[in-house]
N, C-alpha and C positions, 0 to 999 in steps of 0.2 A: 273155824279158821280157814282162810284162803291164802294160798301163796301164789305169787305171780312171778314168772321168770321171762325176761325179754331176751331176744336174740336177734341177730341180723344187722346190728349196727356196724359201722366201719367208715372208711374213707372212700369217697367217690369224687369225681370231677363234676363241675357245673354242667347241667344238662343230662346227667346220667340218672339212673333209677336205683332204688334200693327197696328191699322188702324186709319189714320188721315182723317178728312173730312174738306172740305172748302166750305162754303156756300156763294155764291155771291148774293148781293141784290143791288137795285138801277137800274141804266141803264144797265141791263145785256144783252140786245139783240144785242149790238155791241161789246161785249167782244171778243177779238181775242184769242191769245195763253194764256195759264195759266201754272203755274209751282209751284213746291214746292222747297223751299230753306231751308238751315239750317245754324246756326251759333253758335259757342261756344265762350266764352270769350277769347279775345286775338287772335282770328283767323278771317280770312275773311269769309264772307258769301259765301257759295258754293251751286251750283245747285245740287238738288237731282234728280228731274225728270221734264220733260217738256212735254206738250201735246198741240196739235193743237186745233183750234176752232172746227174742225170736230171730235175730239176725238181720234186722232191718236197719240200714244206716239212717241215723236220725239227725245228725248235725255235723257240720264241718266248719273249721276256722275260715274266716273270710279270705285268708291268704291261699287257701287250697285251690280255688278256681278250677275245679274239675281235674286236677292233676293226681289226686290221691284216691284210692279206694280202700274201704275197710270191709273185711269179711270175717265171719264168725262160724266156727264149726263146733257145735256143742257135743258132738260125738268124740271129738278129740280134745275138747276143752282149750281151743286155741282161738285167738283173734289176730288176724294178720293186717298189716298196713302196707299197702303197695304205694310207693311214692315215686312219681315220675317227674322228669325235668326239674331236678333239684337245683337250688341256687345257694351260693355261699352264705346268704343271710339265714339259711335254714340249718346251719350248724348249731347243734343243741344236744342236750340229753333228752331222749325220748323215753317216756315212762308209760307203762300200762296201768290202767285203773279198773277196779271192779267194785260194784256196789252189791252188798250181800246183807239182806235183812237189817237195813239201817246202818250198816257199818261200811266204812271206806277202806279199800285195800289198794296198796301201791306196790309196784315192782321196784327193783333197784335202779332201773333205767339202763339204757344202752346209748352209747355215744355215736352220734352221726356227725361226720365232718365232711363238708363239701368245699372242695378247693376251687379257686377261680381258674 
């Protein structure tokens, strides 16, 4: 079993930055790829960024346009998402995801609110 806990969400103004962190616990030594997703009410969940087991960023949502970075530290079991130049349209619940031996794991999510 893997548990994921997000932190770092909050309220920011448009144009500001925010850093989200995901801490994995439990059976962490077999975790493969990890990612951040986001979801707003009435919309489908969408990929924000994905990173490989070895810490290589692999995919970003089209909307990112170079503003976000994802980093992974396997010694600390963390995956961080640095988001810059946020817009109000990016207000959402951001969730951490991990793939472990064919199973999908999700965190509870952290709310990010961007005011105009």
